[in-house]
C-alpha positions as CSV (number, residue, x, y, z in Angstrom):
1,M,167.5,-55.3,22.0
2,T,165.8,-51.9,21.0
3,D,167.7,-49.4,19.3
4,F,167.1,-46.2,21.2
5,S,169.4,-43.8,19.0
6,Q,166.5,-42.2,17.3
7,L,164.8,-41.5,20.8
8,E,168.1,-40.0,22.0
9,N,168.2,-37.7,19.0
10,Y,164.6,-36.8,19.4
11,L,165.3,-36.1,23.2
12,E,168.6,-34.1,22.5
13,V,170.5,-36.5,24.9
14,E,174.0,-35.4,25.3
15,T,175.4,-38.6,25.0
16,E,179.0,-37.7,25.0
17,K,178.8,-35.7,28.3
18,Y,176.1,-38.2,30.1
19,N,177.1,-41.7,29.5
20,Q,177.7,-43.0,32.9
21,N,175.7,-45.2,35.3
22,D,175.5,-42.5,37.7
23,L,173.0,-40.0,39.2
24,L,174.3,-37.0,37.0
25,S,173.4,-38.8,33.8
26,L,170.2,-40.4,35.0
27,N,168.8,-37.0,35.9
28,H,169.9,-35.8,32.3
29,Y,167.9,-38.6,30.7
30,I,164.9,-37.8,33.0
31,H,165.0,-34.2,32.3
32,Q,165.3,-34.5,28.5
33,Y,162.5,-37.1,28.5
34,V,160.0,-35.2,30.5
35,S,160.8,-31.9,28.6
36,H,160.1,-33.6,25.2
37,V,157.4,-36.3,25.9
38,P,154.0,-35.3,27.3
39,F,151.9,-37.3,29.7
40,E,148.7,-37.9,27.6
41,N,145.8,-40.3,27.4
42,I,144.7,-39.5,23.7
43,N,144.6,-43.1,22.7
44,V,142.2,-44.1,25.6
45,Q,140.1,-41.1,24.5
46,N,139.9,-42.3,21.1
47,K,139.2,-45.9,22.1
48,Q,142.5,-47.0,20.6
49,P,145.2,-49.4,22.1
50,I,147.8,-47.9,24.1
51,A,151.7,-48.6,23.1
52,L,152.8,-51.4,25.2
53,N,155.9,-52.4,23.0
54,D,159.0,-50.5,22.4
55,E,158.3,-50.0,18.6
56,A,154.7,-48.6,19.0
57,M,155.7,-46.3,21.8
58,L,158.6,-45.0,19.8
59,H,156.6,-44.5,16.9
60,K,154.2,-42.3,19.0
61,I,157.0,-40.2,20.4
62,I,159.3,-39.8,17.4
63,Q,156.8,-39.8,14.5
64,E,153.8,-38.5,16.1
65,H,155.4,-36.1,18.7
66,R,153.1,-37.9,21.1
67,G,153.6,-39.4,24.6
68,G,151.4,-41.5,26.9
69,F,150.6,-42.4,30.5
70,C,152.3,-44.5,33.0
71,Y,152.1,-48.1,31.4
72,E,153.6,-46.6,28.1
73,Q,156.0,-44.1,29.5
74,N,157.8,-45.8,32.3
75,R,157.9,-49.2,30.5
76,L,159.8,-47.7,27.6
77,F,162.0,-45.5,29.9
78,K,162.9,-48.6,32.0
79,N,164.0,-50.5,28.7
80,Y,166.0,-47.4,27.7
81,L,167.7,-47.0,31.0
82,V,168.4,-51.0,31.0
83,G,170.0,-50.6,27.8
84,K,172.3,-47.8,29.3
85,G,173.4,-50.2,32.2
86,F,171.1,-49.1,34.8
87,D,169.5,-51.3,37.6
88,V,165.9,-50.7,37.0
89,E,162.7,-52.4,38.3
90,L,159.1,-51.9,37.5
91,I,157.2,-51.2,40.6
92,S,153.4,-50.7,41.3
93,A,151.9,-47.8,43.1
94,T,148.4,-46.6,44.4
95,I,147.3,-43.1,43.7
96,N,146.1,-40.7,46.2
97,T,143.0,-38.9,44.2
98,G,142.5,-36.3,46.9
99,D,139.3,-38.0,47.5
100,G,140.4,-41.3,48.4
101,W,142.7,-44.1,46.7
102,A,142.6,-45.2,43.1
103,M,142.4,-48.9,42.2
104,R,145.3,-50.6,44.2
105,G,148.5,-51.0,42.5
106,S,147.5,-49.6,39.2
107,H,150.0,-47.0,38.7
108,M,153.4,-48.0,37.4
109,A,156.7,-46.5,38.6
110,L,160.4,-47.2,38.6
111,K,163.1,-47.9,41.1
112,V,166.6,-47.2,40.0
113,T,169.5,-48.4,42.1
114,I,172.8,-46.7,41.8
115,N,175.7,-47.7,44.1
116,Q,173.3,-49.4,46.5
117,Q,171.2,-46.2,46.9
118,N,167.8,-46.5,45.8
119,Y,165.9,-43.8,43.7
120,L,162.2,-43.2,42.6
121,V,162.0,-42.6,39.1
122,D,158.6,-41.6,37.3
123,V,158.1,-40.1,33.7
124,G,154.7,-41.4,33.7
125,Y,153.0,-39.1,36.2
126,A,151.7,-35.6,35.5
127,D,153.3,-33.8,38.4
128,V,156.8,-35.0,39.3
129,P,160.4,-33.2,39.5
130,K,162.5,-33.4,36.6
131,E,165.0,-35.8,38.3
132,A,165.1,-39.0,40.5
133,M,163.9,-38.9,43.9
134,P,166.2,-40.4,46.4
135,L,164.9,-43.0,48.9
136,S,167.2,-41.9,51.7
137,D,167.2,-41.6,55.4
138,P,167.1,-38.8,56.3
139,Q,164.8,-37.8,53.4
140,E,166.1,-35.5,50.9
141,V,163.7,-32.7,49.4
142,I,163.9,-32.3,45.7
143,S,163.4,-28.6,44.6
144,D,161.7,-28.3,41.1
145,I,160.2,-25.4,39.2
146,N,156.8,-27.1,39.9
147,G,157.4,-27.4,43.8
148,Y,159.1,-29.5,46.2
149,F,158.8,-33.1,46.5
150,K,160.2,-36.2,48.4
151,A,160.1,-40.0,48.4
152,S,160.8,-42.3,51.4
153,Y,160.2,-45.6,52.8
154,I,157.5,-45.7,55.5
155,D,158.4,-49.4,56.1
156,T,160.6,-51.9,54.5
157,Q,158.6,-52.0,51.3
158,T,156.3,-49.3,51.1
159,I,157.2,-45.9,49.5
160,E,155.5,-42.6,49.9
161,M,156.1,-40.0,47.2
162,C,154.8,-36.6,48.3
163,K,154.5,-33.0,47.2
164,Y,154.4,-29.9,49.5
165,K,151.0,-28.2,49.1
166,D,149.1,-25.9,51.1
167,G,151.5,-25.6,53.7
168,G,152.2,-29.3,54.3
169,W,153.3,-32.4,52.7
170,Q,150.6,-34.2,50.8
171,I,150.8,-37.9,49.6
172,Q,150.7,-38.3,45.9
173,Y,151.0,-42.1,45.9
174,R,152.1,-45.2,47.6
175,A,154.4,-47.8,45.9
176,M,155.5,-51.0,46.7
177,D,159.2,-51.9,46.6
178,V,158.4,-55.3,44.8
179,P,159.7,-56.0,41.5
180,K,156.8,-56.2,38.8
181,T,156.4,-57.3,35.3
182,I,154.0,-55.6,32.6
183,S,151.7,-58.7,33.0
184,D,151.0,-57.6,36.8
185,F,149.6,-54.4,35.6
186,E,147.0,-56.2,33.2
187,A,144.1,-55.3,35.5
188,G,145.0,-51.9,35.9
189,I,145.6,-51.5,32.3
190,T,142.3,-52.8,31.4
191,Y,140.6,-50.7,33.9
192,N,142.3,-47.5,32.9
193,Q,141.5,-48.0,29.2
194,H,137.9,-49.0,29.5
195,N,136.1,-48.5,33.0
196,P,133.8,-45.3,32.9
197,S,135.1,-44.6,36.4
198,S,138.6,-44.3,35.4
199,I,140.0,-40.8,35.2
200,F,141.5,-41.5,31.8
201,V,138.2,-42.6,30.5
202,K,136.4,-39.7,31.9
203,K,138.4,-36.8,30.5
204,L,141.3,-35.8,28.2
205,I,144.7,-35.0,30.1
206,V,147.8,-33.9,28.3
207,S,150.6,-32.3,30.3
208,K,154.1,-31.7,29.8
209,A,157.2,-29.9,32.0
210,T,158.6,-26.8,30.7
211,D,161.7,-24.9,31.9
212,T,159.5,-22.4,33.7
213,G,156.6,-24.8,34.9
214,R,154.1,-27.0,33.2
215,I,151.4,-26.8,30.7
216,T,148.3,-29.0,31.0
217,L,145.4,-29.4,28.7
218,S,141.9,-31.0,29.9
219,N,138.6,-30.8,28.2
220,S,137.8,-27.3,29.3
221,H,141.1,-25.6,30.0
222,L,144.6,-25.0,29.0
223,T,146.7,-24.3,32.2
224,I,149.8,-22.6,31.9
225,T,152.0,-22.5,35.0
226,E,155.1,-20.4,35.1
227,H,157.1,-19.7,38.2
228,G,154.2,-20.9,40.3
229,E,151.9,-18.4,38.5
230,K,148.7,-20.1,36.7
231,V,147.0,-18.7,33.7
232,K,143.8,-20.5,32.2
233,K,142.7,-20.4,28.6
234,T,139.4,-21.8,27.7
235,V,139.3,-24.9,25.4
236,T,136.6,-25.3,23.0
237,S,135.7,-27.8,20.1
238,D,137.1,-25.1,17.7
239,N,140.4,-24.5,19.3
240,Y,141.6,-27.7,21.2
241,L,143.4,-29.2,18.2
242,A,145.4,-25.9,17.4
243,I,146.3,-26.0,21.2
244,L,147.6,-29.5,21.0
245,D,149.6,-28.5,18.0
246,D,150.9,-24.9,19.4
247,Y,151.6,-26.0,22.9
248,F,152.6,-29.6,22.6
249,G,153.6,-30.2,19.0
250,I,150.8,-32.7,18.5
251,D,149.4,-32.5,15.1
252,N,147.5,-34.5,12.6
253,I,145.4,-36.3,15.2
254,N,141.8,-36.1,16.2
255,I,140.2,-36.5,19.5
256,L,137.0,-38.3,19.0
257,T,135.1,-37.7,22.2
258,F,135.6,-34.0,23.0
259,E,133.0,-32.9,25.6
260,R,133.4,-29.9,28.1
261,S,133.7,-30.7,31.6
């Protein structure tokens, strides 16, 4: 079993206070993780393999101050929670891109069960609350600095995760409440690492939650969201490495394919 003590130190987890298999502890672990570890696709942009084992992912986080995307983040976080004694399953989801649906089942999320109550947990998606989303009836809305979220069953197996935007609830993705293994995501992993149509191949994405909102870097802009207000800064080939360091703590790294978009 992986020793996650270094990770807990890096995440500043309060292990003496939060050490039970309960919602309070789960939400603390989620909050600390997403506040310290960015969502990012730098390896894909650099045409390097992503980190699909604990050793490689822990090295990225602790030694390189990096993060990853869903297959890296949620797979690692699942193992961390299992080591804490939680009941956790990998589940697949399909992202709503706004223009249609992404590759079916290509997103990885987590279902955590506490005292027979299911929760949707996702530390590998760039816009989620910093806590678990209860899959309850009636639906419970989660209020976060970045907005309002909810997750619910729309049938016996299908889960919808939604965010309140522009005066209504918008579906972010649909997940299937069916246990998966990492091998079940092989097609999605291959697509999102190599296919020119994949958003992760098309452009750089680095995003991290903050206490006041979120910071997100793309090829062309750094977007700083604080209390719902957005400020954009132009990114160029001359300043983007400094931005990675200053805003995300990512240094000593090169993005081999920087193109304005």
